[in-house]
MARPAZA-691068 format. One line per field, with one value per atom (N, C-alpha, C): atom name; residue number from 0; x, y, z. Coordinates in steps of 0.1 Angstrom, whole numbers. Each point is the difference from the previous one (the first is absolute). Last residue first. Layout:
# residues N
dolum = (CA	...)
zakol = (NUM	...)
px = (X	...)
py = (Y	...)
pz = (Z	...)
//
This chain:
# residues 304
dolum = (N	CA	C	N	CA	C	N	CA	C	N	CA	C	N	CA	C	N	CA	C	N	CA	C	N	CA	C	N	CA	C	N	CA	C	N	CA	C	N	CA	C	N	CA	C	N	CA	C	N	CA	C	N	CA	C	N	CA	C	N	CA	C	N	CA	C	N	CA	C	N	CA	C	N	CA	C	N	CA	C	N	CA	C	N	CA	C	N	CA	C	N	CA	C	N	CA	C	N	CA	C	N	CA	C	N	CA	C	N	CA	C	N	CA	C	N	CA	C	N	CA	C	N	CA	C	N	CA	C	N	CA	C	N	CA	C	N	CA	C	N	CA	C	N	CA	C	N	CA	C	N	CA	C	N	CA	C	N	CA	C	N	CA	C	N	CA	C	N	CA	C	N	CA	C	N	CA	C	N	CA	C	N	CA	C	N	CA	C	N	CA	C	N	CA	C	N	CA	C	N	CA	C	N	CA	C	N	CA	C	N	CA	C	N	CA	C	N	CA	C	N	CA	C	N	CA	C	N	CA	C	N	CA	C	N	CA	C	N	CA	C	N	CA	C	N	CA	C	N	CA	C	N	CA	C	N	CA	C	N	CA	C	N	CA	C	N	CA	C	N	CA	C	N	CA	C	N	CA	C	N	CA	C	N	CA	C	N	CA	C	N	CA	C	N	CA	C	N	CA	C	N	CA	C	N	CA	C	N	CA	C	N	CA	C	N	CA	C	N	CA	C	N	CA	C	N	CA	C	N	CA	C	N	CA	C	N	CA	C	N	CA	C	N	CA	C	N	CA	C	N	CA	C	N	CA	C	N	CA	C	N	CA	C	N	CA	C	N	CA	C	N	CA	C	N	CA	C	N	CA	C	N	CA	C	N	CA	C	N	CA	C	N	CA	C	N	CA	C	N	CA	C	N	CA	C	N	CA	C	N	CA	C	N	CA	C	N	CA	C	N	CA	C	N	CA	C	N	CA	C	N	CA	C	N	CA	C	N	CA	C	N	CA	C	N	CA	C	N	CA	C	N	CA	C	N	CA	C	N	CA	C	N	CA	C	N	CA	C	N	CA	C	N	CA	C	N	CA	C	N	CA	C	N	CA	C	N	CA	C	N	CA	C	N	CA	C	N	CA	C	N	CA	C	N	CA	C	N	CA	C	N	CA	C	N	CA	C	N	CA	C	N	CA	C	N	CA	C	N	CA	C	N	CA	C	N	CA	C	N	CA	C	N	CA	C	N	CA	C	N	CA	C	N	CA	C	N	CA	C	N	CA	C	N	CA	C	N	CA	C	N	CA	C	N	CA	C	N	CA	C	N	CA	C	N	CA	C	N	CA	C	N	CA	C	N	CA	C	N	CA	C	N	CA	C	N	CA	C	N	CA	C	N	CA	C	N	CA	C	N	CA	C	N	CA	C	N	CA	C	N	CA	C	N	CA	C	N	CA	C	N	CA	C	N	CA	C	N	CA	C	N	CA	C	N	CA	C	N	CA	C	N	CA	C	N	CA	C	N	CA	C	N	CA	C	N	CA	C	N	CA	C	N	CA	C	N	CA	C	N	CA	C	N	CA	C	N	CA	C	N	CA	C	N	CA	C	N	CA	C	N	CA	C	N	CA	C	N	CA	C	N	CA	C	N	CA	C	N	CA	C	N	CA	C	N	CA	C	N	CA	C	N	CA	C	N	CA	C	N	CA	C	N	CA	C	N	CA	C	N	CA	C	N	CA	C	N	CA	C	N	CA	C	N	CA	C	N	CA	C	N	CA	C	N	CA	C	N	CA	C	N	CA	C	N	CA	C	N	CA	C	N	CA	C	N	CA	C	N	CA	C	N	CA	C	N	CA	C	N	CA	C	N	CA	C	N	CA	C	N	CA	C	N	CA	C	N	CA	C	N	CA	C	N	CA	C	N	CA	C	N	CA	C	N	CA	C	N	CA	C	N	CA	C	N	CA	C	N	CA	C	N	CA	C	N	CA	C	N	CA	C	N	CA	C	N	CA	C	N	CA	C	N	CA	C	N	CA	C	N	CA	C	N	CA	C	N	CA	C	N	CA	C	N	CA	C	N	CA	C	N	CA	C	N	CA	C	N	CA	C	N	CA	C	N	CA	C	N	CA	C	N	CA	C	N	CA	C	N	CA	C	N	CA	C	N	CA	C	N	CA	C	N	CA	C	N	CA	C	N	CA	C	N	CA	C	N	CA	C	N	CA	C	N	CA	C	N	CA	C	N	CA	C	N	CA	C	N	CA	C	N	CA	C	N	CA	C	N	CA	C	N	CA	C	N	CA	C	N	CA	C	N	CA	C	N	CA	C	N	CA	C	N	CA	C	N	CA	C	N	CA	C	N	CA	C	N	CA	C	N	CA	C	N	CA	C	N	CA	C	N	CA	C)
zakol = (303	303	303	302	302	302	301	301	301	300	300	300	299	299	299	298	298	298	297	297	297	296	296	296	295	295	295	294	294	294	293	293	293	292	292	292	291	291	291	290	290	290	289	289	289	288	288	288	287	287	287	286	286	286	285	285	285	284	284	284	283	283	283	282	282	282	281	281	281	280	280	280	279	279	279	278	278	278	277	277	277	276	276	276	275	275	275	274	274	274	273	273	273	272	272	272	271	271	271	270	270	270	269	269	269	268	268	268	267	267	267	266	266	266	265	265	265	264	264	264	263	263	263	262	262	262	261	261	261	260	260	260	259	259	259	258	258	258	257	257	257	256	256	256	255	255	255	254	254	254	253	253	253	252	252	252	251	251	251	250	250	250	249	249	249	248	248	248	247	247	247	246	246	246	245	245	245	244	244	244	243	243	243	242	242	242	241	241	241	240	240	240	239	239	239	238	238	238	237	237	237	236	236	236	235	235	235	234	234	234	233	233	233	232	232	232	231	231	231	230	230	230	229	229	229	228	228	228	227	227	227	226	226	226	225	225	225	224	224	224	223	223	223	222	222	222	221	221	221	220	220	220	219	219	219	218	218	218	217	217	217	216	216	216	215	215	215	214	214	214	213	213	213	212	212	212	211	211	211	210	210	210	209	209	209	208	208	208	207	207	207	206	206	206	205	205	205	204	204	204	203	203	203	202	202	202	201	201	201	200	200	200	199	199	199	198	198	198	197	197	197	196	196	196	195	195	195	194	194	194	193	193	193	192	192	192	191	191	191	190	190	190	189	189	189	188	188	188	187	187	187	186	186	186	185	185	185	184	184	184	183	183	183	182	182	182	181	181	181	180	180	180	179	179	179	178	178	178	177	177	177	176	176	176	175	175	175	174	174	174	173	173	173	172	172	172	171	171	171	170	170	170	169	169	169	168	168	168	167	167	167	166	166	166	165	165	165	164	164	164	163	163	163	162	162	162	161	161	161	160	160	160	159	159	159	158	158	158	157	157	157	156	156	156	155	155	155	154	154	154	153	153	153	152	152	152	151	151	151	150	150	150	149	149	149	148	148	148	147	147	147	146	146	146	145	145	145	144	144	144	143	143	143	142	142	142	141	141	141	140	140	140	139	139	139	138	138	138	137	137	137	136	136	136	135	135	135	134	134	134	133	133	133	132	132	132	131	131	131	130	130	130	129	129	129	128	128	128	127	127	127	126	126	126	125	125	125	124	124	124	123	123	123	122	122	122	121	121	121	120	120	120	119	119	119	118	118	118	117	117	117	116	116	116	115	115	115	114	114	114	113	113	113	112	112	112	111	111	111	110	110	110	109	109	109	108	108	108	107	107	107	106	106	106	105	105	105	104	104	104	103	103	103	102	102	102	101	101	101	100	100	100	99	99	99	98	98	98	97	97	97	96	96	96	95	95	95	94	94	94	93	93	93	92	92	92	91	91	91	90	90	90	89	89	89	88	88	88	87	87	87	86	86	86	85	85	85	84	84	84	83	83	83	82	82	82	81	81	81	80	80	80	79	79	79	78	78	78	77	77	77	76	76	76	75	75	75	74	74	74	73	73	73	72	72	72	71	71	71	70	70	70	69	69	69	68	68	68	67	67	67	66	66	66	65	65	65	64	64	64	63	63	63	62	62	62	61	61	61	60	60	60	59	59	59	58	58	58	57	57	57	56	56	56	55	55	55	54	54	54	53	53	53	52	52	52	51	51	51	50	50	50	49	49	49	48	48	48	47	47	47	46	46	46	45	45	45	44	44	44	43	43	43	42	42	42	41	41	41	40	40	40	39	39	39	38	38	38	37	37	37	36	36	36	35	35	35	34	34	34	33	33	33	32	32	32	31	31	31	30	30	30	29	29	29	28	28	28	27	27	27	26	26	26	25	25	25	24	24	24	23	23	23	22	22	22	21	21	21	20	20	20	19	19	19	18	18	18	17	17	17	16	16	16	15	15	15	14	14	14	13	13	13	12	12	12	11	11	11	10	10	10	9	9	9	8	8	8	7	7	7	6	6	6	5	5	5	4	4	4	3	3	3	2	2	2	1	1	1	0	0	0)
px = (743	-7	-13	43	-12	-7	52	-11	-11	48	-10	-12	45	-1	-10	12	5	-3	-16	-1	4	4	2	0	-20	7	0	-3	-6	9	-3	8	-7	-19	0	8	-11	13	1	-29	-1	14	-11	5	-1	0	-3	7	-19	11	-5	-13	-3	12	-11	2	-4	-6	8	1	-25	-4	8	3	7	-6	-17	1	4	3	-1	2	2	-10	-1	12	6	-11	14	-10	7	5	6	-12	-8	15	6	-47	5	15	-43	14	4	-47	6	14	-31	6	6	-32	4	5	7	-11	4	32	-12	-13	54	-9	-13	54	-9	-10	35	-6	-10	41	-8	-5	26	-6	-8	23	7	-5	4	-7	8	-3	9	-8	-11	-8	8	-3	9	-9	0	-6	10	-3	8	-6	-12	-4	7	13	-3	-3	-9	11	-5	-16	-1	12	2	-7	-1	31	-3	-7	10	0	-3	4	-11	-1	31	2	-11	1	1	1	-27	13	0	-31	2	15	-33	4	3	8	-11	5	27	-1	-13	27	-10	-3	47	-12	-9	45	-6	-13	33	-11	-6	36	4	-11	11	-8	4	19	7	-9	-16	13	7	-44	0	14	-7	-4	0	10	11	-4	-32	11	11	-34	-5	10	9	0	-4	4	8	0	-25	13	9	-45	8	14	-30	4	8	-18	11	5	-37	12	12	-43	5	13	-22	7	5	-24	12	8	-44	9	14	-35	4	10	-23	14	5	-46	5	15	-24	-6	6	15	4	-6	-12	14	4	-44	2	15	-7	-7	1	18	7	-6	-20	13	6	-40	-3	13	1	-6	-3	15	11	-5	-25	1	11	3	-7	2	22	-14	-8	49	-3	-15	19	7	-4	-19	-4	7	14	-14	-5	42	1	-14	2	5	1	-12	-11	5	31	-10	-12	34	5	-10	-10	0	5	1	-14	0	42	-5	-14	19	6	-5	-15	-5	6	15	-13	-6	43	0	-14	4	6	0	-14	-10	6	29	-11	-10	37	4	-12	-4	-2	4	1	-8	-2	43	-15	-6	48	-6	-15	35	-9	-6	34	4	-10	-6	12	4	-38	-2	12	4	-8	-3	20	10	-7	-27	9	10	-28	-8	9	18	-2	-7	3	14	-1	-39	3	13	-12	-8	2	22	5	-8	-15	12	6	-38	-3	12	5	-4	-4	12	12	-4	-34	8	12	-27	-7	8	16	2	-7	-6	13	3	-42	1	14	-6	-7	1	19	7	-7	-1	-10	6	27	-4	-10	27	-14	-4	44	-2	-15	15	9	-2	-27	1	7	-3	-14	1	39	-4	-13	15	8	-4	-18	-6	7	18	-12	-7	38	4	-13	-6	3	5	-8	-13	3	37	-6	-13	21	8	-6	-18	-5	9	11	-12	-6	41	1	-13	3	8	0	-23	-6	8	14	-11	-5	44	-5	-11	31	-14	-6	46	-2	-15	14	11	-4	-31	3	10	-15	-11	2	36	-8	-12	26	8	-8	-19	0	8	1	-13	-1	39	-1	-13	5	9	-1	-23	-7	9	18	-11	-7	32	6	-10	-16	4	8	-12	-12	3	35	-6	-11	19	10	-5	-27	1	10	-4	-12	0	36	0	-12	2	12	0	-33	-3	12	-9	4	-1	-31	12	4	-31	4	12	-22	-10	3	24	-2	-11	35	-11	-1	34	-13	-11	45	-2	-14	15	1	-3	3	-12	0	38	-11	-13	39	1	-12	4	-3	0	14	-14	-5	47	-7	-15	24	4	-7	-3	-9	3	27	-13	-9	43	1	-13	1	1	2	-2	-12	0	40	-8	-14	29	5	-8	-11	-3	5	11	-14	-4	43	-1	-15	11	4	-1	-31	12	3	-25	-4	13	1	-2	-2	-15	11	-2	-30	10	12	-41	9	11	-39	14	10	-51	8	15	-36	-8	9	19	-8	-7	25	8	-8	-21	3	8	-8	-12	2	36	-3	-13	14	9	-4	-25	-2	9	5	-13	-2	37	2	-13	-1	8	2	-23	-8	8	22	-10	-8	30	7	-9	-18	4	8	-15	-11	4	32	-4	-12	15	10	-3	-27	-3	10	-14	8	-2	-24	1	7	-33	15	2	-45	7	14	-29	-8	8	17	-3	-8	8	13	-2	-37	4	13	-16	-8	3	22	4	-8	-12	12	5	-38	-3	12	7	-7	-4	17	11	-6	-31	7	11	-21	-9	6	24	0	-9	0	13	0	-38	1	13	-14	-3	3	11	4	-2	-11	-7	4	-4	9	-7	-16	-1	12	-15	13	1	-37	0	12	-5	-10	1	26	5	-9	-14	11	5	-33	-5	11	12	-7	-6	20	10	-7	-28	6	10	-20	-10	6	28	-3	-10	9	11	-2	-31	-1	11	0	-12	-1	34	2	-11	-4	9	2	-25	-7	8	21	-10	-8	32	7	-10	-15	4	7	-13	-11	3	37	-7	-12	32	0	-8	5	-5	-1	16	-13	-6	45	-8	-15	33	-1	-10	11	-9	-2	30	-14	-9)
py = (559	-3	-8	35	-10	-2	15	3	-10	21	-10	5	20	-5	-11	9	7	-7	5	-9	8	3	7	-10	2	-8	8	16	-1	-8	-5	6	-2	4	-8	7	18	-7	-8	48	-15	-6	48	-6	-15	46	-14	-6	53	-9	-14	53	-13	-8	56	-10	-14	42	5	-10	-11	14	7	-47	8	14	-52	13	9	-56	11	13	-44	-2	12	-14	6	-1	-23	3	5	-15	5	3	-18	0	4	-23	9	-1	-10	-3	10	-24	11	-3	-15	-4	12	-21	12	-5	-34	6	12	-25	-3	7	17	-9	-1	23	-4	-10	43	-13	-3	38	-5	-14	47	-13	-4	43	-8	-15	48	-13	-8	55	-11	-13	50	-10	-13	48	-11	-11	56	-10	-11	32	-2	-11	36	-12	-1	23	3	-13	-3	6	3	-41	14	5	-42	3	15	-39	14	4	-45	4	15	-33	9	4	-30	9	10	-31	-8	9	11	1	-7	10	-8	3	36	-14	-7	53	-8	-15	33	-4	-8	38	-11	-2	19	3	-12	23	-11	3	29	-6	-12	26	-4	-8	3	6	-5	-14	11	6	-36	-4	11	5	-11	-3	33	5	-11	-13	9	5	-25	-9	9	23	-6	-9	19	10	-6	-21	-4	10	-3	6	-3	-16	-6	6	21	-14	-7	41	2	-13	-1	4	2	-8	-12	3	36	-8	-13	29	6	-9	-12	-1	5	5	-14	-1	40	-1	-15	17	7	-2	-18	-5	6	14	-14	-5	43	0	-14	7	4	0	-13	-9	5	27	-13	-8	41	2	-13	1	10	2	-29	-6	10	13	-5	-6	41	-15	-5	50	-7	-15	32	-2	-8	12	-5	-4	19	-13	-6	42	-11	-13	39	-3	-12	18	-7	-5	27	-13	-8	45	-8	-14	29	-3	-8	17	-11	-4	37	-12	-12	42	-4	-13	20	-6	-5	24	-13	-7	43	-9	-14	34	-3	-10	18	-10	-4	33	-12	-11	44	-7	-14	27	-4	-8	22	-13	-6	43	-11	-13	47	-11	-12	38	0	-12	-4	8	0	-22	10	9	-35	6	11	-25	7	7	-28	12	8	-42	9	13	-34	5	10	-22	10	6	-35	12	11	-43	7	13	-27	5	8	-22	11	6	-39	11	12	-39	4	12	-20	7	5	-27	13	8	-45	9	14	-31	3	9	-16	10	4	-36	13	12	-44	4	13	-20	5	5	-20	13	6	-44	10	14	-47	12	12	-55	11	13	-48	10	10	-41	-1	10	-8	-3	0	7	-10	-4	35	-12	-12	44	-6	-13	25	-6	-7	23	-12	-6	42	-10	-13	36	-5	-10	20	-8	-6	32	-13	-10	45	-7	-13	26	-4	-7	18	-11	-5	38	-12	-12	42	-5	-12	19	-3	-6	15	-12	-3	39	-11	-13	42	-6	-12	30	-9	-9	36	2	-8	5	2	1	-5	8	4	-27	13	8	-43	8	13	-31	4	9	-17	9	5	-34	13	10	-43	6	13	-25	5	7	-22	12	6	-40	11	12	-39	5	12	-23	7	7	-29	12	9	-43	8	14	-33	5	10	-22	9	6	-31	12	10	-44	7	14	-30	5	9	-22	10	6	-34	13	10	-40	2	14	-22	8	1	-30	-1	9	1	-6	0	16	8	-6	-28	10	7	-34	-5	9	11	-13	-5	43	0	-14	5	6	0	-15	-9	5	27	-12	-9	36	5	-12	-10	3	5	-6	-13	2	40	-6	-13	26	3	-7	-4	-6	2	20	-15	-7	47	-4	-15	18	1	-4	1	-11	1	36	-12	-12	40	1	-12	4	-4	1	13	-14	-5	47	-8	-15	27	4	-9	-6	8	5	-47	14	8	-52	9	14	-40	-3	9	4	-11	-3	33	4	-11	15	-11	4	29	-12	-12	44	-2	-13	14	-5	-3	21	-14	-7	46	-7	-15	30	-1	-9	11	-9	-2	32	-14	-10	46	-6	-14	24	-4	-6	16	-12	-4	40	-11	-13	41	-4	-12	18	-7	-4	24	-13	-7	44	-9	-14	34	-3	-10	16	-9	-4	32	-13	-10	45	-4	-14	23	9	-4	-25	1	9	-13	12	1	-37	13	12	-45	4	13	-19	4	5	-18	13	5	-43	11	13	-36	1	11	-12	8	2	-27	14	8	-45	5	15	-24	4	5	-16	13	4	-41	10	14	-39	2	12	-12	5	3	-20	14	6	-47	7	15	-48	13	9	-46	5	15	-30	8	6	-32	-1	7	-2	-7	-1	23	-13	-8	44	-10	-13	35	-4	-10	21	-10	-5	33	-13	-10	43	-7	-13	30	-7	-8	27	-11	-8	39	-10	-13	38	-7	-11	28	-9	-8	34	-11	-11	41	-8	-13	32	-7	-9	28	-11	-8	39	-10	-12	37	-6	-11	26	-9	-8	34	-12	-10	42	-8	-13	30	-5	-9	26	-15	-6	48	-6	-15	27	4	-8	-5	-6	3	19	-14	-7	46	-2	-15	14	2	-3)
pz = (764	-13	4	22	2	-12	13	-9	3	24	0	-8	16	-14	0	49	-12	-13	55	-12	-12	57	-12	-12	54	-10	-14	55	-13	-9	54	-10	-14	53	-12	-11	45	-2	-13	13	0	-3	1	12	1	-35	1	12	-16	4	0	-22	4	3	5	-11	6	24	-11	-12	39	-2	-11	11	11	0	-15	-5	11	-11	10	-7	-22	11	10	-57	13	10	-52	10	12	-58	13	10	-44	-1	13	-21	11	0	-37	4	11	-26	9	4	-45	12	7	-46	8	14	-41	7	8	-25	-8	5	2	6	-8	7	-10	6	18	1	-11	22	-12	4	24	1	-12	6	10	1	-34	2	10	-4	-2	3	-1	-7	-2	31	-3	-6	19	-9	-3	45	-13	-8	44	-7	-14	51	-14	-7	51	-8	-14	36	-2	-9	36	-12	-1	25	0	-13	7	14	2	-40	2	15	-38	11	1	-36	12	13	-48	7	13	-50	12	5	-28	-2	13	-7	-3	-3	33	-14	-1	35	-1	-15	21	-7	1	29	-7	-5	23	7	-6	-20	13	7	-55	11	14	-44	8	11	-28	3	9	-17	9	5	-34	13	11	-44	5	14	-24	5	6	-21	13	6	-43	10	14	-46	11	11	-44	-1	12	-1	-10	-2	30	5	-10	-13	10	6	-29	-7	9	19	-7	-8	20	11	-6	-28	3	11	-13	-12	4	32	-2	-11	19	-1	-2	7	-11	-2	37	-12	-12	43	-3	-13	15	-4	-3	17	-14	-5	45	-9	-15	37	-2	-11	15	-8	-3	25	-11	-8	38	-12	-11	44	-8	-13	25	1	-9	19	-10	2	29	2	-10	0	14	1	-41	4	13	-14	-9	4	22	4	-8	-12	12	5	-38	-3	13	4	-7	-3	19	10	-7	-28	9	10	-26	-9	8	21	-2	-8	6	13	-2	-36	2	12	-7	-11	2	28	4	-11	-7	11	3	-33	-4	11	10	-9	-5	25	8	-8	-21	6	9	-21	-9	6	17	7	-10	-1	1	7	-27	11	0	-29	-5	11	8	-13	-4	40	1	-13	2	8	1	-20	-9	8	24	-9	-10	31	7	-10	-16	3	7	-7	-13	2	37	-3	-13	14	8	-3	-21	-5	8	14	-13	-6	40	2	-13	-3	6	2	-13	-11	5	33	-9	-12	28	7	-8	-15	-2	7	6	-14	-2	42	-2	-14	9	6	-1	-19	-7	7	7	2	-7	17	-4	3	-12	10	-5	-18	3	11	-23	15	4	-46	5	15	-24	-8	7	21	-2	-8	5	13	-1	-37	2	13	-9	-9	2	23	6	-9	-18	11	8	-34	-6	11	12	-3	-6	9	12	-2	-37	5	13	-19	-7	4	18	6	-8	-16	14	6	-46	2	15	-12	-8	3	18	7	-7	4	-10	6	19	-2	-12	23	-14	-4	47	-7	-14	25	7	-7	-18	4	6	-12	-12	4	35	-8	-12	26	7	-7	-17	-2	7	7	-13	-3	42	-1	-14	6	8	-1	-18	-9	7	25	-10	-10	33	6	-10	-14	2	6	-7	-12	2	38	-7	-13	24	7	-7	-17	-2	6	7	-14	-2	42	-2	-14	11	6	-2	-36	14	5	-39	1	15	-30	14	2	-42	8	15	-43	12	10	-35	-1	14	-15	5	-1	-15	-5	4	14	-14	-6	46	-5	-15	22	2	-5	-2	-9	1	30	-13	-11	44	0	-14	9	-3	0	9	-13	-2	41	-10	-13	39	3	-12	0	-1	3	4	-14	-1	43	-7	-14	25	4	-7	-6	-7	3	22	-14	-8	46	-2	-15	12	1	-1	-2	-12	2	33	-7	-12	50	-12	-6	26	3	-12	4	-3	5	-4	10	-2	-25	-5	10	-3	3	-3	-13	-3	3	10	0	-3	3	12	0	-38	11	12	-37	-3	11	4	1	-2	-6	14	2	-44	6	15	-25	-5	7	11	5	-5	-17	14	6	-44	0	15	-7	-5	1	10	10	-4	-31	11	11	-36	-4	11	7	0	-5	1	13	0	-41	6	14	-24	-4	6	26	-12	-3	37	-11	-12	38	-2	-13	16	6	-3	-18	1	4	-1	-14	0	42	-7	-14	23	6	-6	-12	-6	5	20	-14	-7	43	1	-15	6	3	0	-5	-12	2	36	-9	-13	32	5	-10	-7	-3	4	12	-15	-4	46	-4	-15	20	3	-5	0	-12	2	22	2	-12	-2	12	3	-47	8	12	-38	15	7	-48	4	15	-19	-7	4	18	5	-7	-16	13	7	-41	-2	13	2	-6	-1	13	11	-5	-31	7	12	-27	-8	8	20	-3	-7	6	13	-1	-38	3	13	-13	-9	3	25	3	-9	-8	12	4	-38	-2	12	4	-7	-3	21	9	-7	-24	10	8	-29	-8	9	18	-2	-8	9	12	-3	-30	1	12	-10	-12	1	36	-3	-12	13	10	-3	-28	-2	10	4	-12	-2	34	4	-12)
//
């Protein structure tokens, strides 16, 4: 009973944070049956909360992980040793492929196996060992990666993750000292989060975006020279919009990546206008070319 009383609030905050994070992942990979995975996360948190011995919690966690992966990827096998062997045979080449090509196009089997394993480990850290800094910061880092590589607006979700972490720390503080200190802690954290959320939603973008852009030119140039933007472009799932010229502009928008690559040079005696490409239909998301004329590519031509 003591464990149930002490771990109850921590379990609730961790459950909320994990459900938000896993729901985002399932949506990105287009899993239609999201309810089963979310329900299994709830069952995992319940086991970590009420089971009295660590061995029971460990066995329950392993079972939940295996059953959840099998539900989405049965691989034509019955649940058991044959399925585990088939799962490993499927995962080995996928691990090799990702190691060689990067995480840009991680197959759903490998992605789900790794992400759900991470969910289980974070639940153990947050509920069993109460390591809030690592568990909640890991979830916050995950949302940062979603914002960078998938171009998702995850500010409300990120604020909820931070709030869950603050609430968990406040509940632990209340458990150790008693009294109403935890209430002041939670109210202060909630008020700060509310102020940040109000500023993010209501302040004009130009108030933050323009000063940030003007003061970060030097830093962004250094990051570009160090290859950070190229790395994001290579491993990003959604693709990045780059400055300069690109042939594929069917889908515009996304994170803007600086690119100063020289694509065309010409020497001439008088000012002249050069047109390198043209499109004739705007779809609402980008440009398409429906004309039948084939463009002519001229290489290594210098005009004098």
